C-alpha positions, 0 to 999 in steps of 0.5 A, a space after each residue: 483896852 482899845 477905848 483908852 487910846 485917844 486920837 492923839 495917841 493914835 496919831 503918834 502910833 501912826 507916825 512911828 509905825 509908818 516911819 519905821 515902815 518906810 525905812 524897813 519895808 522889803 522890796 517886793 515886786 507887787 509894791 512897785 506900783 499901785 496897779 489894782 490888778 497887780 495888787 489883787 493877784 499878789 493878795 490872792 497868791 499870798 493867802 496861806 503862802 509865804 512871801 519868799 515862795 510867792 515871789 517867783 510865782 508872781 513874777 512869772 504869772 505877771 509875765 504870762 498874764 500882765 493885764 486883766 484881759 490876758 488872764 480873763 481869756 487865757 486857757 485854763 490849763 496855762 493858768 493852772 500851770 502857772 500856779 502849779 506848786 502854790 496849792 489851794 488851786 481854787 484861788 486861781 480858778 476863782 481869780 480867773 472867773 472874777 477877772 473875766 467879770 471885771 473885763 466884761 462888766 467893768 471894762 477891765 477896770 478893777 472896781 473901786 467900790 467895796 460893794 462891787 469888788 466884794 461881789 466878785 468870786 473869791 473876794 472876801 473881806 480881807 482881800 477887799 480891804 487890802 486891794 481897795 486900800 493899797 490900790 485906791 487909798 480907800 480907808 478900808 481895814 485889811 484884817 488878816 492873821 498878821 494884823 490880828 496878831 499885832 493888834 491883839 498884842 497892842 490891846 491885849 485882846 484874848 478873843 479867838 482870832 479864828 472866829 468871824 466876830 473877832 475879825 469884825 472887832 478888829 476891823 472896827 478898831 483899825 478903822 480909827 487908825 485909817 484916818 488922816 493917813 494914806 491907808 495903803 501905807 498904814 495897812 502894809 506897815 501893820 502887815 510888815 510889822 507882823 511879818 518882820 517883828 511881831 512874829 508868832 513866836 519870839 516876837 522882837 519886842 525890843 525892835 518894835 517901833 510901837 512898843 510903847 503902845 503895847 499892852 501885852 508887852 506891859 502885861 507880859 502876855 505877848 507870847 500868849 497872844 493871839 489866841 486861836 483854837 487848835 485844829 484837829 491833827 490831819 488825817 493820814 491816808 494810805 494811797 497807791 499810784 501807778 506809772 502805767 505805760 503802753 507799748 509806745 512808751 507813753 504814760 497814762 495821766 488822769 484829770 481830777 473832777 470839776 469839784 473837790 480837792 485839787 479839782 481839774 489837776 492832772 495826776 497819775 492813776 491812784 486810789 486810797 487803800 483801805 486798812 489791812 488790804 493789799 495795795 497792789 490788789 486794790 490798785 489793780 481793781 481800781 484801774 479795772 473799775 475806773 479806767 477799764 484797764 487790765 494791768 500787771 502791777 510791778 515793783 514799787 518805784 518810790 514813796 511820796 508824802 504830801 501834807 495838806 492842812 487837814 490830810 496827809 497822803 502817804 503814796 506808794 508808787 508802782 510801775 505798771 504794764 497794760 494788758 488790754 483796754 476794755 473801754 476808752 476812759 474819760 478824762 485820761 491821756 497817754 503822754 510822753 514825759 516831755 508832753 506831761 510837762 505841759 499839764 498842771 500836777 499837784 505837788 505830790 504827783 510832780 514828785 512822781 513825774 520828776 522821778 520818771 524824767 530823771 529815770 529817762 535821763 539815766 
């Protein structure tokens, strides 16, 4: 149990872990310095996303928006384009809103006090702990899934890590490990241990620098930890989309609403298809009701599947030809395939766009 690790053992734990980290840490672009803006951007990108996926996005994002002022006043479309494909788009919208507040209320300097930084949009307990500890050497716990996995095994804790009270328990535990050392090193070392050694499946216990402190290894329970309640399987939805062209060869795209899933991203006109109904008829009715268009539906062009954490879209994509327009549809644009590249699309509709560009090349 946690209470059994005294100060002497905590100091030895720190020493062995940090020594391992300094010899084994990955060279990552956000570790080049402790600039709080760069650290903040990286932590937002790394939420729900693998490191290897983030690296090229991070490098491009920092090239386009190298400082808070540039991001704060950038056009939203450009910001969304830089994020295109990373998913969880509310992250970047919240980030831009928060950075603008930093520029206007704090003179462009990321707040170093937890109370002020935590008040910014999209900044939760983990982000606050990570940025303040890594950028400002504040002794703040940064408790994410990696960290809870490591310490649930170290202390053989079987509490459900999906619950807020469990995270708070780990924050309390880790606070004792942040004394007498550089918090930036310790917090990143724990994260690195979770990413490289103390992995979710088949943890590399024999390679672990702090194996002598691990109660789960002694008890043979490492594979069973951490405990997390299983989520419900994602719900599948049958969708129909259309690549609709006008007489000039331009294609219709539509911007999603200000709230909800994939808010404000662009897409090809689409709709959910209720069970047992014909996709073509549902799609044609949707185009008439939503966009005021009378169209002819052609042959299916492709099938696209996209899996969210709670939802699966199975999209059948059709070609369409417009007969007439009854009214000017809101939040729509007729664009060429080249012009479409300037807009941010969700991954599923990027696949449709890519197929169309490839078709034009042929």
